LUMVEX-401128 format. One record per residue (C-alpha): residue in one letter; x, y, z. Coordinates in Angstrom, 2 decimals, always signed. Layout:
BEGIN
code: A u: X v: Y w: Z
...
//
This chain:
BEGIN
code: M u: +0.17 v: -0.04 w: +0.04
code: S u: +1.55 v: +3.58 w: -0.88
code: D u: +1.96 v: +6.37 w: +1.57
code: K u: -0.79 v: +8.18 w: -0.26
code: T u: -3.20 v: +5.67 w: +0.63
code: K u: -2.46 v: +5.33 w: +3.97
code: I u: -3.68 v: +8.75 w: +4.65
code: G u: -4.65 v: +9.08 w: +8.35
code: Y u: -3.87 v: +5.51 w: +9.62
code: Q u: -1.13 v: +6.97 w: +11.87
code: E u: -3.68 v: +9.97 w: +12.99
code: E u: -4.71 v: +10.76 w: +16.56
code: E u: -8.44 v: +9.39 w: +16.90
code: S u: -9.52 v: +12.27 w: +19.04
code: S u: -11.33 v: +14.80 w: +16.82
code: A u: -15.07 v: +15.60 w: +17.48
code: G u: -15.87 v: +13.41 w: +14.43
code: L u: -14.14 v: +10.10 w: +16.11
code: R u: -15.37 v: +10.82 w: +19.65
code: L u: -18.98 v: +10.98 w: +17.90
code: L u: -18.50 v: +7.66 w: +16.56
code: K u: -17.38 v: +5.93 w: +19.47
code: K u: -20.39 v: +7.17 w: +21.52
code: G u: -22.14 v: +5.35 w: +18.66
code: Q u: -20.68 v: +2.10 w: +18.99
code: K u: -23.43 v: -0.72 w: +19.82
code: G u: -22.88 v: -3.88 w: +22.18
code: L u: -24.97 v: -6.89 w: +22.02
code: V u: -27.14 v: -5.75 w: +25.16
code: R u: -27.83 v: -2.42 w: +23.85
code: A u: -28.65 v: -4.04 w: +20.33
code: V u: -31.34 v: -6.38 w: +22.37
code: F u: -32.85 v: -3.58 w: +24.25
code: S u: -32.73 v: -1.03 w: +21.70
code: R u: -35.40 v: +0.27 w: +19.12
code: L u: -33.73 v: -2.63 w: +16.91
code: G u: -34.82 v: -5.05 w: +19.40
code: L u: -38.26 v: -4.00 w: +19.51
code: I u: -38.67 v: -4.15 w: +15.87
code: V u: -37.26 v: -7.81 w: +15.70
code: L u: -39.75 v: -8.78 w: +18.46
code: L u: -42.59 v: -7.12 w: +17.02
code: L u: -41.80 v: -8.87 w: +13.62
code: L u: -41.51 v: -12.17 w: +15.31
code: F u: -44.58 v: -11.57 w: +17.04
code: Q u: -46.62 v: -10.98 w: +13.89
code: L u: -45.37 v: -14.24 w: +12.66
code: F u: -46.44 v: -15.80 w: +15.68
code: L u: -49.86 v: -14.44 w: +15.49
code: A u: -49.99 v: -15.57 w: +11.67
code: F u: -49.21 v: -19.18 w: +12.51
code: S u: -51.47 v: -19.16 w: +15.62
code: F u: -54.45 v: -18.06 w: +13.33
code: I u: -53.63 v: -21.01 w: +11.06
code: Y u: -53.72 v: -23.50 w: +14.12
code: W u: -56.99 v: -21.69 w: +15.31
code: L u: -58.60 v: -22.65 w: +12.08
code: R u: -57.41 v: -26.16 w: +12.17
code: E u: -61.00 v: -27.69 w: +12.81
code: F u: -61.77 v: -26.39 w: +9.39
code: L u: -58.62 v: -27.71 w: +7.69
code: P u: -60.35 v: -29.87 w: +5.17
code: H u: -62.47 v: -27.18 w: +3.97
code: F u: -59.54 v: -24.70 w: +4.22
code: L u: -57.30 v: -26.86 w: +1.95
code: L u: -59.93 v: -27.33 w: -0.64
code: I u: -60.28 v: -23.41 w: -0.97
code: S u: -56.50 v: -23.31 w: -0.89
code: V u: -56.06 v: -25.75 w: -3.99
code: V u: -58.66 v: -24.09 w: -6.09
code: F u: -57.08 v: -20.59 w: -5.24
code: S u: -53.51 v: -21.80 w: -5.97
code: A u: -54.68 v: -23.42 w: -9.17
code: F u: -56.27 v: -20.01 w: -10.09
code: M u: -52.93 v: -18.04 w: -8.98
code: S u: -50.92 v: -20.37 w: -11.20
code: L u: -52.75 v: -19.45 w: -14.13
code: Y u: -52.47 v: -16.06 w: -13.25
code: L u: -49.07 v: -16.11 w: -12.63
code: L u: -48.41 v: -17.79 w: -16.26
code: N u: -50.07 v: -14.89 w: -17.69
code: T u: -48.20 v: -11.86 w: -16.04
code: D u: -45.16 v: -10.24 w: -17.12
code: T u: -43.02 v: -11.73 w: -14.25
code: D u: -39.52 v: -12.70 w: -15.00
code: P u: -39.58 v: -16.46 w: -16.47
code: T u: -37.05 v: -17.74 w: -13.61
code: A u: -38.96 v: -16.02 w: -11.18
code: K u: -42.40 v: -17.69 w: -12.25
code: I u: -40.82 v: -20.97 w: -11.92
code: T u: -39.77 v: -20.13 w: -8.36
code: W u: -43.21 v: -18.95 w: -7.28
code: L u: -45.17 v: -21.81 w: -9.00
code: L u: -42.94 v: -24.25 w: -7.24
code: V u: -43.57 v: -22.19 w: -3.77
code: I u: -47.41 v: -22.28 w: -4.31
code: A u: -47.26 v: -26.06 w: -5.22
code: L u: -45.46 v: -26.96 w: -2.07
code: L u: -47.22 v: -24.41 w: +0.31
code: P u: -50.67 v: -24.16 w: -1.36
code: A u: -52.11 v: -22.43 w: +2.01
code: L u: -49.24 v: -20.08 w: +1.94
code: G u: -47.69 v: -19.57 w: -1.44
code: A u: -50.51 v: -17.82 w: -3.09
code: P u: -51.35 v: -15.31 w: -0.66
code: L u: -47.65 v: -14.66 w: -0.06
code: Y u: -47.47 v: -14.04 w: -3.96
code: C u: -50.45 v: -11.64 w: -3.85
code: Y u: -49.07 v: -9.79 w: -0.77
code: T u: -45.77 v: -9.74 w: -2.30
code: R u: -47.22 v: -8.53 w: -6.00
code: S u: -49.44 v: -5.83 w: -4.41
code: N u: -46.25 v: -4.06 w: -3.17
code: L u: -48.44 v: -2.42 w: -0.36
code: G u: -45.31 v: -1.36 w: +1.58
code: M u: -44.09 v: +0.54 w: -1.22
code: R u: -47.12 v: +2.49 w: -2.95
code: M u: -46.52 v: +5.53 w: -1.37
code: L u: -42.96 v: +5.68 w: -2.23
code: R u: -43.56 v: +4.38 w: -5.63
code: G u: -46.02 v: +7.37 w: -6.33
code: R u: -43.55 v: +9.98 w: -4.56
code: L u: -40.61 v: +8.85 w: -6.77
code: K u: -42.86 v: +8.61 w: -10.04
code: F u: -43.76 v: +12.47 w: -9.31
code: L u: -40.12 v: +13.55 w: -8.66
code: I u: -38.52 v: +11.57 w: -11.78
code: D u: -41.51 v: +12.91 w: -14.00
code: S u: -41.06 v: +16.40 w: -12.56
code: S u: -37.30 v: +16.29 w: -13.10
code: R u: -37.39 v: +14.32 w: -16.23
code: D u: -36.18 v: +17.45 w: -18.39
code: A u: -34.06 v: +18.98 w: -15.66
code: I u: -31.00 v: +18.20 w: -17.66
code: P u: -31.37 v: +18.79 w: -21.31
code: Q u: -29.44 v: +16.74 w: -23.86
code: D u: -26.74 v: +18.14 w: -25.82
code: E u: -27.80 v: +17.42 w: -29.27
code: Q u: -24.51 v: +18.01 w: -31.00
code: A u: -22.77 v: +15.58 w: -28.44
code: L u: -25.55 v: +12.94 w: -29.51
code: E u: -25.18 v: +13.47 w: -33.08
code: R u: -21.35 v: +13.06 w: -32.74
code: L u: -21.94 v: +9.65 w: -30.64
code: T u: -24.39 v: +8.49 w: -33.45
code: A u: -21.73 v: +9.19 w: -36.05
code: E u: -19.14 v: +7.33 w: -34.15
code: S u: -20.97 v: +4.45 w: -32.55
code: P u: -24.86 v: +4.03 w: -33.60
code: G u: -25.25 v: +1.03 w: -31.10
code: T u: -24.02 v: +3.11 w: -28.32
code: A u: -26.40 v: +6.13 w: -29.24
code: A u: -29.07 v: +3.57 w: -29.54
code: L u: -28.32 v: +2.58 w: -25.89
code: A u: -28.37 v: +6.30 w: -24.87
code: H u: -31.64 v: +6.58 w: -26.39
code: Y u: -33.14 v: +3.66 w: -24.09
code: L u: -31.49 v: +5.31 w: -21.06
code: R u: -32.83 v: +8.69 w: -21.63
code: R u: -36.24 v: +7.25 w: -22.11
code: S u: -35.97 v: +5.55 w: -18.69
code: G u: -35.00 v: +8.55 w: -17.05
code: C u: -33.27 v: +11.90 w: -17.16
code: Y u: -29.89 v: +10.65 w: -18.23
code: P u: -28.25 v: +12.34 w: -20.91
code: V u: -24.88 v: +11.61 w: -22.83
code: Y u: -22.05 v: +13.90 w: -21.95
code: E u: -18.62 v: +15.00 w: -23.52
code: H u: -16.06 v: +17.20 w: -21.80
code: T u: -16.22 v: +14.76 w: -18.57
code: A u: -13.06 v: +13.55 w: -17.43
code: V u: -12.75 v: +10.12 w: -15.63
code: K u: -10.35 v: +8.57 w: -13.32
code: Y u: -10.50 v: +4.88 w: -12.22
code: F u: -9.51 v: +3.68 w: -8.81
code: P u: -8.40 v: -0.15 w: -9.03
code: L u: -8.70 v: -0.10 w: -5.07
code: G u: -11.06 v: +1.28 w: -2.15
code: E u: -7.88 v: +2.76 w: -0.61
code: D u: -7.29 v: +4.66 w: -3.98
code: K u: -10.74 v: +5.96 w: -3.89
code: W u: -10.60 v: +7.10 w: -0.02
code: A u: -7.41 v: +9.04 w: -0.59
code: E u: -8.55 v: +10.96 w: -3.53
code: L u: -12.17 v: +11.38 w: -1.86
code: L u: -10.58 v: +13.07 w: +1.26
code: R u: -8.50 v: +15.53 w: -0.82
code: Q u: -11.64 v: +16.21 w: -3.12
code: L u: -13.81 v: +16.97 w: +0.08
code: E u: -11.48 v: +19.36 w: +1.38
code: Q u: -11.78 v: +21.38 w: -1.54
code: A u: -15.42 v: +21.73 w: -1.21
code: E u: -16.95 v: +25.08 w: -1.37
code: H u: -20.59 v: +25.06 w: -1.71
code: F u: -22.25 v: +21.59 w: -1.04
code: I u: -21.37 v: +17.97 w: -0.55
code: F u: -23.95 v: +15.29 w: -0.96
code: M u: -23.31 v: +11.59 w: +0.06
code: E u: -25.28 v: +8.68 w: -0.56
code: Y u: -24.10 v: +4.96 w: +0.47
code: F u: -25.52 v: +1.61 w: +1.09
code: I u: -23.23 v: +1.03 w: +4.08
code: I u: -21.76 v: +3.42 w: +6.43
code: D u: -20.04 v: +1.64 w: +9.35
code: E u: -17.88 v: +3.17 w: +12.23
code: G u: -14.14 v: +3.37 w: +11.91
code: L u: -10.92 v: +5.03 w: +10.36
code: M u: -12.58 v: +5.74 w: +6.97
code: W u: -15.76 v: +7.02 w: +7.87
code: G u: -13.99 v: +9.00 w: +10.86
code: R u: -11.72 v: +10.29 w: +8.66
code: V u: -14.67 v: +11.48 w: +6.07
code: L u: -16.73 v: +12.59 w: +8.98
code: E u: -14.20 v: +14.94 w: +10.37
code: I u: -13.82 v: +16.87 w: +7.02
code: L u: -17.80 v: +17.14 w: +6.77
code: A u: -17.95 v: +18.62 w: +9.96
code: K u: -15.34 v: +21.12 w: +9.37
code: K u: -16.63 v: +22.05 w: +5.95
code: A u: -20.25 v: +22.41 w: +7.48
code: A u: -18.81 v: +24.62 w: +10.00
code: Q u: -17.31 v: +26.52 w: +7.53
code: G u: -20.93 v: +27.15 w: +5.72
code: V u: -20.81 v: +24.49 w: +3.01
code: E u: -24.15 v: +22.59 w: +2.73
code: V u: -23.21 v: +18.96 w: +3.77
code: R u: -25.97 v: +16.32 w: +3.37
code: V u: -25.58 v: +12.39 w: +4.09
code: M u: -28.12 v: +9.65 w: +3.44
code: Y u: -27.74 v: +6.09 w: +4.07
code: D u: -29.63 v: +2.82 w: +3.71
code: G u: -32.04 v: +1.97 w: +6.61
code: T u: -30.61 v: -1.59 w: +6.88
code: C u: -27.29 v: -0.18 w: +8.62
code: E u: -29.60 v: +0.07 w: +11.67
code: F u: -29.51 v: -3.55 w: +11.67
code: S u: -25.99 v: -4.03 w: +11.09
code: T u: -23.58 v: -0.99 w: +11.69
code: L u: -25.14 v: +2.00 w: +13.21
code: P u: -27.52 v: +3.09 w: +16.01
code: H u: -31.02 v: +4.40 w: +15.10
code: D u: -30.25 v: +7.87 w: +16.59
code: Y u: -27.22 v: +8.48 w: +14.58
code: P u: -28.86 v: +10.85 w: +12.10
code: R u: -29.43 v: +12.91 w: +15.12
code: R u: -25.89 v: +12.44 w: +16.12
code: I u: -24.78 v: +13.80 w: +12.67
code: R u: -27.03 v: +16.37 w: +12.70
code: E u: -25.31 v: +17.93 w: +15.94
code: L u: -22.39 v: +18.38 w: +13.62
code: G u: -24.20 v: +20.68 w: +11.39
code: I u: -24.82 v: +17.96 w: +8.70
code: K u: -28.10 v: +16.80 w: +7.36
code: C u: -28.62 v: +13.37 w: +7.54
code: K u: -31.42 v: +10.77 w: +7.33
code: M u: -31.88 v: +7.06 w: +6.51
code: F u: -33.65 v: +5.81 w: +3.27
code: A u: -36.51 v: +3.73 w: +4.20
code: P u: -35.75 v: +3.21 w: +7.90
code: M u: -36.81 v: -0.34 w: +9.33
code: S u: -40.29 v: -0.27 w: +11.14
code: P u: -41.76 v: -3.06 w: +13.33
code: F u: -44.07 v: -4.02 w: +10.62
code: V u: -43.79 v: -6.98 w: +8.23
code: S u: -43.73 v: -5.19 w: +4.61
code: T u: -42.70 v: -5.35 w: +0.91
code: Y u: -40.88 v: -2.12 w: +1.84
code: Y u: -37.66 v: -4.19 w: +3.14
code: N u: -37.49 v: -5.49 w: -0.27
code: Y u: -36.28 v: -2.20 w: -1.89
code: R u: -32.83 v: -0.93 w: -0.62
code: D u: -30.60 v: +2.32 w: -1.52
code: H u: -27.51 v: +0.18 w: -2.79
code: R u: -26.23 v: +3.24 w: -4.60
code: K u: -22.90 v: +4.84 w: -3.53
code: I u: -22.43 v: +8.52 w: -4.68
code: C u: -20.55 v: +11.39 w: -3.77
code: V u: -20.99 v: +14.65 w: -5.43
code: I u: -19.09 v: +18.03 w: -4.77
code: D u: -20.21 v: +21.39 w: -5.74
code: G u: -21.76 v: +19.84 w: -9.01
code: H u: -17.97 v: +19.33 w: -10.69
code: T u: -17.08 v: +16.35 w: -9.00
code: A u: -18.72 v: +13.06 w: -8.42
code: F u: -17.64 v: +9.50 w: -7.08
code: T u: -19.38 v: +6.12 w: -7.67
code: G u: -18.38 v: +2.61 w: -7.89
code: G u: -18.76 v: -0.37 w: -5.32
code: V u: -16.84 v: +1.36 w: -2.51
code: N u: -18.93 v: +1.95 w: +0.76
code: L u: -17.70 v: +3.75 w: +3.83
code: A u: -16.62 v: +0.95 w: +6.07
code: D u: -12.97 v: -0.13 w: +7.03
code: E u: -12.93 v: -3.38 w: +5.20
code: Y u: -13.41 v: -1.55 w: +1.61
code: I u: -9.92 v: +0.10 w: +2.36
code: N u: -8.48 v: -3.54 w: +3.74
code: R u: -7.99 v: -1.44 w: +7.06
code: R u: -10.08 v: -4.72 w: +8.68
code: E u: -10.03 v: -7.87 w: +6.93
code: R u: -12.92 v: -10.09 w: +6.46
code: H u: -12.71 v: -12.23 w: +3.65
code: G u: -8.94 v: -11.77 w: +2.83
code: H u: -8.02 v: -8.97 w: +0.54
code: W u: -10.90 v: -6.88 w: -0.44
code: K u: -10.94 v: -6.24 w: -3.99
code: D u: -13.04 v: -3.00 w: -4.86
code: T u: -13.09 v: -0.18 w: -7.67
code: A u: -14.35 v: +3.49 w: -8.20
code: V u: -14.29 v: +6.01 w: -10.54
code: M u: -14.04 v: +10.01 w: -10.17
code: L u: -15.82 v: +12.03 w: -12.84
code: K u: -15.04 v: +15.79 w: -13.45
code: G u: -17.27 v: +17.99 w: -15.72
code: E u: -20.73 v: +18.11 w: -16.98
code: A u: -21.82 v: +14.43 w: -16.35
code: V u: -21.72 v: +14.85 w: -12.69
code: K u: -25.01 v: +16.91 w: -12.96
code: S u: -26.76 v: +13.42 w: -13.44
code: F u: -25.21 v: +11.94 w: -10.27
code: T u: -26.48 v: +15.25 w: -8.57
code: L u: -29.94 v: +14.58 w: -9.88
code: M u: -30.00 v: +10.98 w: -8.54
code: F u: -28.92 v: +12.02 w: -5.07
code: L u: -31.73 v: +14.81 w: -5.05
code: Q u: -34.66 v: +12.38 w: -6.12
code: L u: -34.22 v: +10.08 w: -3.44
code: W u: -33.25 v: +12.77 w: -0.93
code: N u: -36.65 v: +14.64 w: -1.83
code: V u: -38.72 v: +11.61 w: -1.19
code: D u: -39.93 v: +12.74 w: +2.00
code: E u: -39.36 v: +16.39 w: +1.40
code: K u: -42.29 v: +18.73 w: +1.24
code: E u: -40.71 v: +21.26 w: -1.42
code: P u: -38.23 v: +19.29 w: -3.64
code: E u: -35.51 v: +21.60 w: -5.29
code: F u: -33.37 v: +20.81 w: -8.20
code: D u: -32.62 v: +23.51 w: -10.47
code: R u: -30.06 v: +25.56 w: -8.04
code: Y u: -27.87 v: +22.55 w: -7.40
code: L u: -28.07 v: +21.72 w: -11.35
code: E u: -26.98 v: +24.96 w: -12.23
code: F u: -23.45 v: +25.20 w: -10.66
code: P u: -20.90 v: +25.56 w: -13.43
code: C u: -18.45 v: +22.86 w: -14.22
code: R u: -15.50 v: +25.16 w: -14.52
code: P u: -12.60 v: +24.46 w: -15.70
code: R u: -14.12 v: +23.15 w: -19.04
code: Q u: -12.71 v: +19.50 w: -19.30
code: E u: -11.33 v: +18.76 w: -22.40
code: A u: -11.26 v: +15.10 w: -21.93
code: G u: -12.18 v: +12.72 w: -24.91
code: G u: -15.23 v: +10.20 w: -25.37
code: Y u: -18.31 v: +10.21 w: -23.71
code: V u: -19.84 v: +9.53 w: -20.23
code: L u: -23.52 v: +8.38 w: -19.34
code: P u: -24.18 v: +8.13 w: -15.67
code: Y u: -27.44 v: +6.25 w: -15.30
code: G u: -29.55 v: +4.96 w: -12.32
code: D u: -32.11 v: +1.97 w: -11.88
code: C u: -35.24 v: +2.10 w: -9.98
code: P u: -36.95 v: -1.14 w: -8.97
code: L u: -40.24 v: +0.35 w: -8.90
code: D u: -40.65 v: +0.93 w: -12.62
code: N u: -40.65 v: -1.69 w: -15.54
code: D u: -37.29 v: -0.84 w: -16.94
code: K u: -34.61 v: -3.11 w: -16.01
code: A u: -31.89 v: -0.45 w: -16.71
code: G u: -28.98 v: -2.09 w: -15.08
code: E u: -29.35 v: -5.80 w: -16.51
code: R u: -30.13 v: -4.16 w: -19.86
code: V u: -26.92 v: -2.11 w: -20.27
code: Y u: -24.97 v: -5.17 w: -19.48
code: M u: -26.85 v: -7.15 w: -22.06
code: D u: -26.35 v: -4.54 w: -24.58
code: I u: -22.65 v: -4.70 w: -24.11
code: L u: -22.70 v: -8.70 w: -24.39
code: N u: -24.53 v: -8.33 w: -27.47
code: R u: -22.50 v: -5.53 w: -29.45
code: A u: -19.22 v: -6.89 w: -28.24
code: K u: -16.75 v: -8.17 w: -31.22
code: D u: -13.78 v: -9.15 w: -29.38
code: Y u: -13.77 v: -9.43 w: -25.61
code: V u: -15.87 v: -8.75 w: -22.52
code: Y u: -14.29 v: -8.75 w: -19.00
code: I u: -16.51 v: -8.87 w: -16.20
code: M u: -15.89 v: -8.37 w: -12.28
code: S u: -18.87 v: -9.21 w: -9.83
code: P u: -19.15 v: -10.42 w: -6.40
code: Y u: -22.03 v: -12.38 w: -7.05
code: L u: -23.40 v: -14.51 w: -9.80
code: I u: -27.26 v: -15.34 w: -9.44
code: L u: -28.48 v: -15.32 w: -13.02
code: D u: -31.80 v: -15.05 w: -14.55
code: G u: -32.17 v: -16.83 w: -17.89
code: E u: -31.96 v: -13.83 w: -20.13
code: M u: -28.47 v: -12.73 w: -18.63
code: E u: -27.24 v: -16.41 w: -18.83
code: T u: -28.40 v: -16.64 w: -22.37
code: A u: -26.59 v: -13.33 w: -23.14
code: L u: -23.21 v: -14.44 w: -21.42
code: K u: -23.46 v: -17.69 w: -23.27
code: F u: -24.28 v: -16.29 w: -26.74
code: A u: -21.48 v: -13.72 w: -26.62
code: A u: -19.14 v: -16.75 w: -25.90
code: E u: -20.24 v: -18.65 w: -28.48
code: R u: -19.87 v: -16.05 w: -31.18
code: G u: -16.31 v: -15.95 w: -30.40
code: V u: -16.30 v: -13.27 w: -28.28
code: D u: -13.55 v: -13.61 w: -25.21
code: V u: -16.01 v: -13.56 w: -22.10
code: R u: -14.12 v: -13.76 w: -18.77
code: L u: -15.88 v: -13.73 w: -15.36
code: V u: -13.73 v: -12.74 w: -12.22
code: L u: -15.50 v: -13.68 w: -9.02
code: P u: -14.55 v: -14.00 w: -5.21
code: G u: -12.14 v: -16.59 w: -4.18
code: I u: -13.20 v: -15.97 w: -0.47
code: P u: -16.99 v: -15.68 w: -0.35
code: D u: -18.95 v: -13.16 w: +2.34
code: K u: -21.85 v: -15.32 w: +2.04
code: K u: -22.29 v: -19.02 w: +1.92
code: I u: -25.70 v: -19.07 w: -0.23
code: P u: -24.69 v: -16.66 w: -3.05
code: W u: -21.57 v: -18.50 w: -3.26
code: A u: -23.05 v: -21.85 w: -3.55
code: L u: -25.74 v: -20.28 w: -6.07
code: A u: -22.90 v: -19.09 w: -8.42
code: K u: -21.34 v: -22.46 w: -8.47
code: T u: -24.79 v: -23.66 w: -10.00
code: H u: -24.03 v: -21.41 w: -13.27
code: Y u: -20.37 v: -22.43 w: -13.93
code: S u: -20.69 v: -25.59 w: -15.89
code: S u: -23.42 v: -24.33 w: -18.33
code: L u: -21.44 v: -21.05 w: -18.67
code: M u: -18.02 v: -22.71 w: -19.51
code: A u: -19.69 v: -25.03 w: -21.92
code: S u: -20.55 v: -22.47 w: -23.92
code: G u: -16.68 v: -20.92 w: -23.72
code: V u: -16.99 v: -18.28 w: -20.77
code: K u: -13.87 v: -18.44 w: -19.02
code: I u: -14.48 v: -18.12 w: -15.08
code: Y u: -11.65 v: -17.09 w: -12.56
code: E u: -11.77 v: -16.79 w: -8.78
code: Y u: -9.71 v: -14.18 w: -7.06
code: T u: -7.33 v: -16.03 w: -4.77
code: P u: -6.41 v: -13.38 w: -2.21
code: G u: -9.87 v: -12.55 w: -0.99
code: F u: -13.20 v: -11.17 w: -2.11
code: V u: -14.00 v: -9.29 w: -5.20
code: H u: -16.83 v: -6.61 w: -4.39
code: A u: -16.07 v: -4.60 w: -7.85
code: K u: -19.10 v: -4.27 w: -10.30
code: V u: -17.01 v: -3.65 w: -13.61
code: F u: -17.79 v: -4.36 w: -17.51
code: V u: -15.19 v: -3.62 w: -20.20
code: S u: -15.30 v: -4.36 w: -23.74
code: D u: -13.55 v: -4.05 w: -26.72
code: D u: -11.14 v: -1.16 w: -25.51
code: R u: -13.86 v: +1.23 w: -26.10
code: E u: -16.63 v: +1.10 w: -23.55
code: A u: -17.16 v: +0.13 w: -19.79
code: V u: -19.50 v: +0.37 w: -16.91
code: V u: -18.22 v: +0.99 w: -13.20
code: G u: -20.90 v: +1.14 w: -10.61
code: T u: -22.86 v: -0.58 w: -7.90
code: I u: -24.84 v: -2.79 w: -10.10
code: N u: -23.97 v: -7.00 w: -9.08
code: L u: -24.85 v: -9.68 w: -10.98
code: D u: -27.77 v: -10.99 w: -8.93
code: Y u: -31.31 v: -10.60 w: -8.58
code: R u: -31.08 v: -8.26 w: -5.60
code: S u: -29.22 v: -5.24 w: -8.01
code: L u: -30.84 v: -6.00 w: -11.19
code: Y u: -34.59 v: -6.38 w: -9.87
code: H u: -34.93 v: -4.98 w: -6.39
code: H u: -32.25 v: -2.40 w: -5.47
code: F u: -31.84 v: +1.25 w: -6.26
code: E u: -28.72 v: +1.23 w: -8.23
code: C u: -26.26 v: +3.66 w: -10.23
code: A u: -23.40 v: +3.35 w: -12.98
code: A u: -21.21 v: +5.41 w: -15.07
code: Y u: -21.25 v: +3.78 w: -18.63
code: M u: -18.43 v: +5.06 w: -20.69
code: Y u: -17.25 v: +5.02 w: -24.25
code: G u: -13.95 v: +5.86 w: -25.65
code: T u: -12.96 v: +7.61 w: -22.57
code: D u: -9.04 v: +7.55 w: -21.78
code: C u: -9.78 v: +5.40 w: -18.42
code: I u: -10.85 v: +2.45 w: -20.23
code: A u: -7.31 v: +1.45 w: -20.81
code: D u: -6.54 v: +1.38 w: -16.90
code: I u: -9.86 v: -0.60 w: -16.47
code: K u: -8.95 v: -3.40 w: -18.91
code: A u: -5.45 v: -3.44 w: -17.36
code: D u: -6.75 v: -3.81 w: -13.85
code: V u: -8.94 v: -6.39 w: -14.49
code: E u: -6.40 v: -8.47 w: -16.42
code: A u: -4.11 v: -7.93 w: -13.45
code: T u: -6.67 v: -9.05 w: -11.12
code: I u: -7.12 v: -12.17 w: -13.41
code: A u: -3.35 v: -12.90 w: -12.82
code: R u: -3.96 v: -12.89 w: -9.40
code: S u: -6.75 v: -15.22 w: -9.75
code: A u: -7.10 v: -19.13 w: -10.47
code: P u: -9.03 v: -20.30 w: -13.33
code: V u: -11.94 v: -22.55 w: -12.76
code: P u: -11.04 v: -26.08 w: -14.23
code: V u: -13.93 v: -27.97 w: -16.36
code: D u: -13.96 v: -30.57 w: -13.42
code: F u: -14.27 v: -28.20 w: -10.64
code: M u: -17.74 v: -30.06 w: -9.36
code: N u: -16.07 v: -32.94 w: -8.71
code: R u: -13.69 v: -31.05 w: -6.10
code: E u: -16.48 v: -29.13 w: -4.58
code: K u: -17.82 v: -30.28 w: -1.09
code: L u: -21.10 v: -32.09 w: -1.29
code: S u: -22.70 v: -29.86 w: +1.43
code: L u: -21.90 v: -26.86 w: -1.16
code: K u: -23.15 v: -28.37 w: -4.22
code: L u: -26.37 v: -29.53 w: -2.06
code: L u: -26.92 v: -26.10 w: -0.99
code: G u: -26.75 v: -24.49 w: -4.33
code: F u: -29.20 v: -27.37 w: -5.74
code: I u: -31.60 v: -26.84 w: -3.22
code: M u: -31.51 v: -23.00 w: -3.28
code: K u: -31.66 v: -22.62 w: -7.05
code: A u: -35.39 v: -22.89 w: -7.07
code: L u: -35.62 v: -20.08 w: -4.35
code: A u: -32.99 v: -17.78 w: -6.32
code: P u: -35.05 v: -14.84 w: -7.53
code: L u: -36.23 v: -14.37 w: -3.96
code: I u: -32.69 v: -14.46 w: -2.16
//
């Protein structure tokens, strides 16, 4: 690790920011008797009531089962005629067949999305009202069309799904490790003069977040507007419920996205998985790196943590500003966009290529994250290199990967050598044989865990963002990424993937003979439930 990436490692941890972090630490007793413990108890109580109700009706069990069977048959026919993903249809049909009394009602409840109707309506209003907030530079689009009609068609699709213009004059810097991104993030935060927006899936107490928080508190005291938003699941894993109040005491606006509640709801299914930092409207960061010490290898969890990020400077930053404001304003009475989108991007960046930041919302009918990946695979001529922490594919994505390889494209997948979760690891293995039979090359990162989400193809286009190759990212999470065509950093991205492959072990054709029986059995069983994981 270079000296530059060790910023703050030897610092005295006694600033106001780190003292606040120490106050926020949670122990087991505190977790049990906190609001989090109450939520868990209430959720368990609701499940207890549901099963008690079924037990109470046991005298009417024959009638109940007959009605359930008829209802399940009807629901199966209904399911086959919906626009649900084919793989998910199979899963739900299996659930309904095995649990006729519970499967059909569970599907109806999930399909109704009762917990998200208000959020869906509010987000639709915000997205529709800001759909033209950033005008497309038509000359830039014309030049892109002349250079690459396929990429221009992709830009047209993304523009249709949201306010995502394609930009020129945006410099992109690629970071092959979380340590590199963190060091640059600290430098850029120190230069903020007007506003700082931060949106992260995970924030955890420790050195990485502590050093960031010190700067945020200092900037807030200087009059810089600072906003921080993190996903509500942090309340279960890393931060106490009153953490936003603690942050606000430092002069920083802070909120949880979709905080946890004590009621069973589909609300829990849709999480804010984005990682966005915007500084003064001219600098933005995105990628896989959260604000926790394992992402900079300060704390080891699953061997060496391999992650990536990009920094954008220039006009394309406006799209990340808009994405942040759309989610931030979900619970704000008077949303404001224009003031933050009008900050000038000076000095003008004379960078080559095109940049197209985009988001993926799980509450609409567009699967932007998956379709961008599939478009890259379908247009590739020479190679597609991919890094992803998870591999839980639907039929369409698996077909796209296989078809690209069968066309002679060099398709390479780099996955973790040390997994963070057993079930996703077992499910990933279930795809290996089919993919390799079509010519896809799969590598496992020997030193540890790959958390990067990277596509790079044909020395001309790449995606770096937050979107994994699994159902969570492609169907259920709020995600974001930066698509790049012809930018200078694409060579750096390709070189990094090749260097990562050099440190990885190729998966042999007979790998299944070497796997533990327990892992194979786990993957075999969980395959049927993959869309629900």
